[in-house]
VEXFI-113080 format. One record per residue: z, x, y of N, C-alpha, C in turn; residue in one letter. Coordinates in steps of 0.2 Angstrom, whole numbers, padded with zeros to 4 digits, always signed. Layout:
N
ZXYZXYZXYA/...
//
This chain:
217
+0908+0556-0017+0903+0551-0018+0903+0545-0013M/+0898+0544-0010+0898+0539-0005+0898+0532-0008K/+0902+0527-0005+0901+0520-0007+0894+0517-0006M/+0892+0514-0012+0885+0511-0011+0886+0504-0007R/+0881+0503-0003+0880+0497+0001+0875+0493-0003C/+0877+0486-0002+0872+0481-0005+0866+0480-0001A/+0860+0483-0004+0854+0483+0000+0852+0475+0002G/+0854+0471-0003+0852+0464-0002+0855+0461+0004G/+0860+0464+0008+0863+0461+0013+0858+0460+0019L/+0853+0464+0019+0848+0464+0025+0844+0457+0025R/+0844+0453+0019+0841+0447+0019+0845+0442+0024T/+0841+0438+0028+0845+0433+0032+0849+0428+0028P/+0855+0427+0030+0859+0422+0027+0856+0415+0026V/+0853+0413+0032+0850+0406+0032+0844+0405+0027S/+0841+0410+0025+0835+0410+0020+0838+0410+0013R/+0844+0414+0012+0847+0414+0006+0850+0407+0004A/+0853+0404+0008+0857+0398+0007+0853+0392+0006I/+0846+0393+0008+0842+0387+0007+0838+0387+0000R/+0840+0391-0004+0836+0391-0011+0839+0386-0015T/+0834+0383-0019+0835+0377-0023+0841+0379-0028E/+0842+0385-0031+0847+0386-0035+0854+0385-0032A/+0855+0388-0026+0861+0387-0023+0863+0380-0022I/+0857+0376-0020+0858+0369-0018+0861+0365-0024A/+0858+0367-0030+0860+0364-0036+0867+0365-0038R/+0870+0371-0035+0877+0373-0037+0882+0373-0032Q/+0882+0368-0028+0886+0368-0021+0893+0369-0023S/+0895+0367-0029+0902+0367-0031+0904+0375-0031E/+0900+0379-0031+0901+0386-0032+0901+0390-0025K/+0900+0386-0020+0900+0389-0013+0906+0393-0011W/+0912+0390-0012+0918+0394-0010+0918+0401-0012P/+0917+0402-0019+0917+0408-0022+0911+0413-0019S/+0906+0410-0018+0900+0413-0016+0901+0416-0009M/+0904+0411-0005+0906+0413+0002+0910+0419+0002L/+0916+0419-0002+0921+0424-0002+0917+0431-0004A/+0913+0431-0009+0909+0437-0011+0905+0439-0005A/+0902+0434-0001+0897+0436+0004+0901+0440+0010L/+0907+0437+0011+0912+0440+0016+0914+0447+0014L/+0915+0448+0008+0917+0455+0006+0911+0460+0006V/+0905+0457+0004+0899+0461+0005+0898+0463+0012A/+0899+0458+0016+0898+0460+0023+0902+0465+0026L/+0909+0465+0024+0913+0470+0026+0911+0477+0023A/+0909+0477+0017+0906+0483+0014+0900+0486+0018L/+0896+0481+0020+0890+0484+0024+0892+0487+0030A/+0897+0484+0034+0900+0487+0040+0903+0494+0038V/+0907+0494+0033+0911+0500+0031+0906+0506+0029A/+0900+0504+0026+0895+0509+0025+0892+0512+0031C/+0891+0508+0036+0887+0510+0042+0892+0512+0047D/+0899+0510+0046+0904+0511+0052+0902+0507+0057G/+0907+0505+0061+0906+0500+0067+0912+0496+0068G/+0911+0490+0070+0916+0485+0071+0915+0478+0067T/+0920+0474+0067+0920+0468+0064+0923+0463+0070I/+0920+0459+0073+0922+0454+0078+0926+0459+0083T/+0923+0464+0085+0925+0468+0091+0931+0473+0089G/+0933+0473+0082+0938+0477+0080+0935+0484+0076I/+0937+0489+0079+0935+0496+0075+0937+0496+0068D/+0933+0498+0064+0935+0498+0056+0933+0505+0054V/+0936+0507+0048+0935+0513+0045+0928+0513+0041A/+0926+0519+0039+0920+0519+0034+0922+0523+0028S/+0927+0521+0024+0930+0525+0018+0925+0526+0013P/+0926+0532+0009+0922+0534+0004+0926+0533-0003E/+0924+0530-0008+0928+0529-0014+0925+0532-0020F/+0929+0533-0025+0926+0536-0031+0924+0531-0036L/+0918+0532-0039+0915+0528-0044+0919+0530-0051D/+0925+0527-0052+0929+0530-0057+0931+0523-0061H/+0932+0524-0068+0934+0518-0072+0941+0515-0069P/+0945+0519-0066+0952+0517-0064+0952+0514-0057D/+0946+0514-0054+0945+0512-0047+0940+0506-0046C/+0939+0502-0052+0934+0497-0051+0937+0491-0048Q/+0944+0490-0048+0947+0484-0045+0950+0486-0038T/+0948+0492-0035+0951+0493-0029+0947+0490-0023I/+0951+0487-0018+0947+0484-0013+0943+0489-0009S/+0937+0487-0007+0933+0491-0003+0932+0488+0004R/+0936+0483+0006+0936+0480+0012+0939+0485+0017V/+0936+0487+0023+0938+0492+0027+0944+0490+0031P/+0949+0494+0033+0954+0493+0037+0953+0494+0045L/+0956+0490+0049+0955+0491+0056+0958+0498+0058S/+0955+0501+0063+0957+0508+0065+0959+0508+0072V/+0965+0512+0074+0968+0512+0080+0969+0520+0082E/+0968+0522+0088+0970+0528+0090+0977+0529+0091N/+0980+0534+0088+0987+0535+0088+0989+0542+0091L/+0994+0542+0095+0995+0549+0099+1002+0551+0097K/+1003+0557+0096+1010+0560+0094+1012+0566+0098F/+1018+0567+0099+1021+0573+0102+1024+0577+0097S/+1022+0583+0097+1025+0588+0092+1028+0594+0096F/+1034+0594+0097+1037+0600+0101+1034+0600+0108G/+1031+0605+0110+1027+0606+0116+1020+0603+0116D/+1018+0602+0111+1011+0600+0110+1010+0592+0108G/+1004+0590+0109+1002+0583+0107+0996+0583+0102E/+0995+0578+0098+0989+0577+0095+0987+0570+0094F/+0981+0568+0092+0980+0561+0091+0975+0560+0085E/+0975+0555+0082+0971+0553+0076+0968+0546+0076I/+0963+0545+0073+0960+0538+0072+0963+0536+0065N/+0968+0531+0066+0972+0529+0060+0970+0522+0057A/+0969+0522+0050+0968+0516+0047+0975+0512+0047E/+0975+0506+0049+0981+0502+0049+0983+0498+0043M/+0987+0500+0039+0989+0497+0033+0995+0492+0035A/+0994+0486+0036+0999+0481+0039+1002+0476+0033R/+0998+0474+0029+1000+0469+0024+1001+0472+0017D/+1004+0469+0013+1007+0471+0006+1001+0474+0002V/+0995+0471+0001+0990+0474-0003+0987+0480+0001P/+0987+0481+0007+0984+0487+0010+0989+0492+0010Q/+0996+0491+0010+1001+0496+0009+1001+0498+0002R/+1000+0494-0002+1001+0496-0010+0995+0500-0012T/+0989+0499-0009+0983+0503-0011+0983+0509-0007Q/+0984+0509-0001+0984+0515+0003+0978+0519+0002G/+0978+0526+0000+0973+0530-0001+0970+0531-0008Y/+0972+0526-0012+0970+0526-0019+0962+0526-0019M/+0960+0530-0024+0953+0531-0026+0948+0533-0020C/+0951+0536-0015+0947+0539-0010+0944+0546-0012R/+0938+0547-0011+0935+0553-0013+0935+0558-0008S/+0937+0556-0001+0937+0561+0004+0941+0558+0010D/+0944+0562+0014+0948+0559+0020+0945+0564+0026I/+0942+0561+0031+0939+0565+0036+0945+0568+0040T/+0944+0574+0042+0949+0578+0047+0949+0574+0053A/+0956+0573+0056+0957+0570+0062+0958+0562+0061G/+0958+0560+0054+0960+0553+0053+0966+0553+0049T/+0969+0547+0048+0974+0546+0044+0975+0539+0042G/+0981+0537+0039+0983+0530+0038+0990+0529+0040M/+0991+0524+0044+0997+0522+0047+1000+0516+0043W/+1006+0516+0040+1009+0511+0036+1014+0508+0040F/+1014+0501+0042+1019+0497+0045+1023+0493+0040E/+1029+0495+0039+1033+0492+0034+1037+0486+0038L/+1039+0481+0034+1042+0475+0037+1049+0476+0039P/+1052+0481+0036+1059+0483+0037+1061+0490+0035A/+1066+0493+0038+1068+0500+0036+1069+0500+0028E/+1067+0506+0025+1068+0507+0018+1069+0514+0017T/+1071+0516+0011+1072+0523+0009+1068+0524+0002S/+1063+0520+0002+1058+0521-0004+1053+0526-0003R/+1052+0530-0007+1047+0536-0007+1040+0533-0008R/+1035+0536-0005+1028+0535-0007+1026+0540-0013F/+1021+0537-0017+1019+0541-0022+1012+0542-0022W/+1009+0545-0027+1002+0547-0027+0998+0544-0033M/+1000+0539-0036+0997+0535-0042+0990+0533-0040Y/+0985+0535-0044+0978+0534-0044+0975+0536-0037N/+0978+0542-0035+0976+0545-0028+0973+0552-0030T/+0968+0554-0027+0964+0560-0029+0963+0565-0023Y/+0966+0564-0018+0966+0568-0012+0973+0570-0010V/+0974+0577-0009+0981+0579-0007+0982+0576+0000P/+0989+0574+0001+0991+0571+0007+0997+0574+0010L/+0997+0575+0017+1003+0576+0020+1006+0569+0022D/+1013+0568+0020+1016+0561+0021+1022+0562+0026I/+1022+0559+0031+1027+0559+0036+1030+0552+0037I/+1037+0552+0037+1041+0546+0038+1044+0546+0044Y/+1044+0540+0048+1047+0539+0054+1052+0533+0054F/+1057+0534+0058+1062+0529+0059+1060+0524+0064D/+1065+0520+0065+1064+0514+0070+1063+0517+0077A/+1065+0523+0079+1065+0526+0085+1058+0530+0086S/+1054+0529+0081+1047+0533+0081+1048+0540+0081D/+1054+0543+0078+1055+0550+0077+1054+0551+0069V/+1050+0557+0068+1049+0559+0061+1056+0561+0058A/+1058+0558+0052+1064+0560+0048+1063+0564+0042V/+1056+0564+0040+1055+0568+0034+1047+0569+0033A/+1045+0575+0030+1038+0576+0029+1037+0580+0022A/+1032+0579+0019+1031+0582+0012+1023+0582+0011V/+1021+0587+0007+1014+0587+0005+1014+0585-0003T/+1010+0580-0005+1010+0578-0011+1003+0579-0014L/+1002+0581-0021+0996+0582-0024+0994+0576-0028L/+0987+0576-0029+0984+0570-0033+0988+0569-0039P/+0988+0563-0041+0991+0561-0048+0986+0557-0052C/+0980+0560-0054+0975+0556-0058+0978+0555-0065P/+0975+0550-0069+0977+0549-0076+0975+0555-0080R/+0980+0557-0084+0979+0562-0089+0975+0560-0095A/+0971+0564-0099+0967+0562-0104+0972+0558-0109E/+0969+0552-0112+0973+0548-0117+0980+0547-0114V/+0981+0544-0108+0987+0542-0105+0987+0535-0104E/+0992+0531-0106+0992+0524-0105+0994+0522-0098S/+0993+0516-0096+0995+0514-0089+1002+0515-0087D/+1006+0513-0092+1014+0514-0091+1016+0521-0090N/+1013+0525-0095+1015+0533-0095+1012+0536-0088A/+1006+0534-0086+1003+0536-0080+1007+0535-0074W/+1009+0528-0073+1013+0526-0068+1020+0530-0068R/+1023+0530-0073+1030+0533-0074+1029+0541-0072N/+1024+0544-0074+1023+0551-0072+1022+0552-0065R/+1018+0548-0062+1017+0548-0055+1024+0547-0051C/+1027+0542-0053+1034+0541-0050+1039+0547-0050E/+1039+0549-0056+1043+0555-0058+1041+0561-0053W/+1035+0562-0052+1033+0568-0048+1035+0567-0041E/+1034+0561-0038+1036+0559-0031+1044+0560-0030S/+1048+0559-0036+1055+0559-0035+1058+0566-0035Q/+1053+0571-0036+1055+0578-0036+1056+0581-0029Q/+1054+0576-0024+1055+0578-0017+1060+0573-0013F/+1064+0576-0009+1069+0572-0005+1066+0568+0000S/+1060+0570+0002+1056+0566+0008+1056+0559+0006A/+1058+0554+0011+1057+0547+0010+1064+0544+0009G/+1069+0548+0007+1076+0546+0006+1079+0544+0012E/+1077+0547+0018+1080+0544+0024+1077+0538+0026S/+1081+0533+0029+1078+0527+0031+1072+0528+0036P/+1067+0524+0034+1061+0524+0038+1058+0517+0039H/+1053+0516+0044+1050+0510+0044+1042+0511+0045I/+1040+0517+0047+1033+0518+0047+1032+0525+0044N/+1026+0525+0041+1024+0531+0037+1016+0533+0039V/+1015+0540+0040+1009+0542+0042+1006+0547+0036L/+1000+0545+0034+0997+0549+0029+0991+0553+0032E/+0991+0559+0031+0985+0564+0033+0982+0568+0028L/+0976+0570+0028+0973+0574+0023+0978+0581+0023P/+0980+0583+0018+0984+0589+0017+0981+0595+0021A/+0985+0598+0025+0983+0604+0028+0980+0603+0035G/+0978+0597+0037+0975+0596+0043+0979+0597+0049W/+0986+0595+0049+0990+0596+0054+0991+0604+0055L/+0992+0607+0050+0993+0615+0050+0987+0618+0053A/+0981+0615+0052+0975+0618+0055+0974+0617+0062S/+0978+0612+0065+0979+0611+0072+0984+0615+0075E/+0988+0619+0071+0993+0623+0074+1000+0620+0074G/+1001+0615+0070+1008+0611+0069+1010+0612+0062F/+1017+0615+0062+1020+0617+0056+1023+0610+0053D/+1021+0608+0047+1023+0602+0044+1031+0603+0043L/+1033+0609+0041+1040+0610+0039+1045+0608+0045I/+1042+0609+0051+1046+0607+0057+1045+0600+0060K/+1041+0596+0056+1039+0590+0058+1045+0585+0060A/+1050+0585+0055+1056+0581+0056+1060+0583+0063P/+1061+0578+0067+1065+0578+0073+1060+0581+0079K/+1055+0585+0077+1050+0588+0082+1044+0583+0083N/+1043+0579+0079+1037+0574+0079+1039+0567+0081L/+1036+0565+0086+1037+0558+0088+1031+0554+0090T/+1031+0547+0089+1025+0543+0091+1025+0542+0098V/+1020+0543+0102+1019+0541+0109+1017+0534+0109L/+1021+0529+0112+1019+0522+0113+1016+0521+0120R/
//
């Protein structure tokens, strides 16, 4: 299901802010401005394009009760290139750089376009695994060390909430499922997420990713 764009954003801002109602409620301007900025980002996300010259993604989100608080603000996009054995490939990657972006990741996405992915830049090396909590699209997850070499790779399945499952039970189950794989235990500082199977469709065996897959800088 495609994300709905706010049709009202086509109204010129100068006309909207001159209304008498807003003038009488000037103390609410900060919150209204914040909402406008988010809505503007959504409009760009729906149409695809740039914000202040930066390429941004056009993500699609689920209209689901567990997805109502998910951020719809698009991430910046960069073209990343990789060497895999004797071959190379590139993707348009959404860049998850800060804590909220890394925490959300691909949560509540309804689809991930082939040839795209998400690149997580961590503040320091860690051995913490990624999980699939509130995620509905299967993913190939590849972990990279500080030398830009892949150290582990795994395919993980969605972990939606089961019927009549509490928040805590849901989180614990998703964490347990991620712990059944050793991928992520090796120290890593960057992580690449791709739609599951895309790498294989390009002729690259995910099982051979560790040590054979490197980032081209």
